[in-house]
N, C-alpha and C positions, 0 to 999 in steps of 0.2 A: 503494500500499499503505499503510494507516494505522499509525502508530507511536505507542506511548505516550510522552507528554511525559517522564515519568521515566526511561524507557529511553534516550531520545534524550540527555537531559541526562547520565545517568550514563555513557554511551558516550563523550560529548564530554569530560567531566571526567576520565576515566580516561586520555585521551590527552595531557593537559596536563603531566603529570609522572610519572616513574617511581615516585614516593613515593605516589601517590594510587591508591587502589582504591575506585571509586564502584560501588555496586550498586543497582539499582532495584527497588522493589516496586511493581507496577502495580495498586494498589487505593487506595481511599479510606482515610485514615488510621484512621478508626473502624471499618473492615472488616478490618483487618489480622489475618491468622490468628496463632494463638499462637506457632507456631514463628517466624514473621516478627517478631512483637512481641518475642520474646526477643533476636533479632538487633538490632532497632532500639534496644532498651534499652541495649545496650552501646556505642552509637556516640559518638564524641567531638564531632561537629559535626552541628547539626540546622538546616537551612535551610528556611524556609517563604517561599513567594512566591505563595501562593494568594490573598491579599486576602480571605479567608473567615473570618468570626468564628467559625464552627462549628469549623474546624481549630484556631484558637487555643484554644477550650475543650478539645478533645481533647488538644492538646499539654500544656496545663496540668494535666490530670487523669491523664496517662500516668505510670506509675511508672518513672523513669529511675534507672539504677544509680549514677551518679556525679554529676559537675558537668559536664554537656555544655556546649559553647558553642552557644547559640541565636542565631539570626539570623532576624528577620522582615522582609521587604522589601515595601514597598508603594509605589505610584505614586498621586498625587492626581489630581483631575480635570484633564483636558486636559494631563496631564504637566507641570504647573507645579512640582509638589513631589515630593520623594522621602522616604519615612519609613523609617528603618532602625532597628530595635530590635536590640540586641545584649545578651546576658546570660550570665553564668556563674553559673548557679544549679542547685539540685536540682530545681526545677520551672520550667516556663515562666511568666514574670511577665505574665500576661494582664491583670490589673486595672491594673497600672502602665502597660502599653502603651495600654489603652483610655482610662485617665484623661488621659494626655497627648496622644495623638493626636486625641482627639474635638474639641478646641478648633480644631485645624488643619483637620479635615474641615469643620467649620462655616464656617471662613474659605475653603476651597475652594468651597463651595457659594455663598457671597455673592459671590465673584469670578467665578463661572461666567458665560460670556458668552451662554448660551442656545442655542448650536449644538446640533444634534440629536446625542443619545447613541445608541449602538447598542442594539438591542433586547435584552431580558433573554434569559437562557438560557445563561448561563455564558460569555459572551465576555470573555476576559481579555487580558492584555497580549501573550499568545502569538498572538492571532488577528489576522488581516489587518484586521478591521473595528474593532479597538480604536481609539478616538479619540485616538491619539497617533502621531507619526511614529516610524519605526523608529530614526532617528539619536537622538531623545530617549531612547528606551529603551536603546540602546547607551551613551550618556553616562551615564544614571543607573545602569545596571549596573556600569560601570566605577567610578563614585564608590562604590557599595555595596561592591564588591569591596575597593577601597583602605581604606574605613572598617573593614570586617571585619578585613582583614589587620593594620592597625594595633592592634587589640585582642585578637586571638585568642590571643596566646602567653601572657598572663597566667593564672594559676590562682586568683587572688583572686576572691572573690564580687563582682559588680557587675551593674548593670543600667543601659543607657543607651538613650535614644531621641534620634537626630539627625534634624533636618529640614533638608533641602537644597532650595534652589530656583533655578531658572533666572534668570539676570540678563539683562534686555533693556535695552539702552541705545538709545533712539530707534528702536525696532523692529529693532535689530540684536542678534544673540546676543553676550552678553558673558561667558559662562561659567556655572559652577554654584558656589553658595557655601553654606556651613554658616550658617543663620540661628538655629538654636536647638539646644541639647543639654541634655536633662534627665537627671539621674543619680540613682541610688540605690545607695550602695555598702555598705550595711549587711547 
């Protein structure tokens, strides 16, 4: 039985704490019905894990009610790097994100070892054919949650992009470290 990713994630998140109520809307962001859009508009936390530039455009142009906490999480080629954008803004800071992440994406391509990539067609980090091991995805997910958790409680306006990367020491895993953090606190 096929299950929508949003429904599965919402159900799982709702089991983590009695203080969390996660609800899924199983449609593309740009196709959200008006009644659902009104509900989305009121949310305190907005998390994007799509890796899709179109979604970033729609997030930026959506009319939010207050100052939501935005988080956009992306994984670089071969899961070498994790990109975590966090922001407390009245609108999603797409230009900031693209300006700062693009130089890292170029670096990802330059370091790419040429191994076969999955065919196009929407294969993302949720798919078994994604070119990264599941343990790498778990590690990066844990790092992203810890980073979000550290910043979520402030109501000040800010925007940050954190870049984390795997540390390899003589072909042995040595951890994950923060290598760069860009900020806009205005």
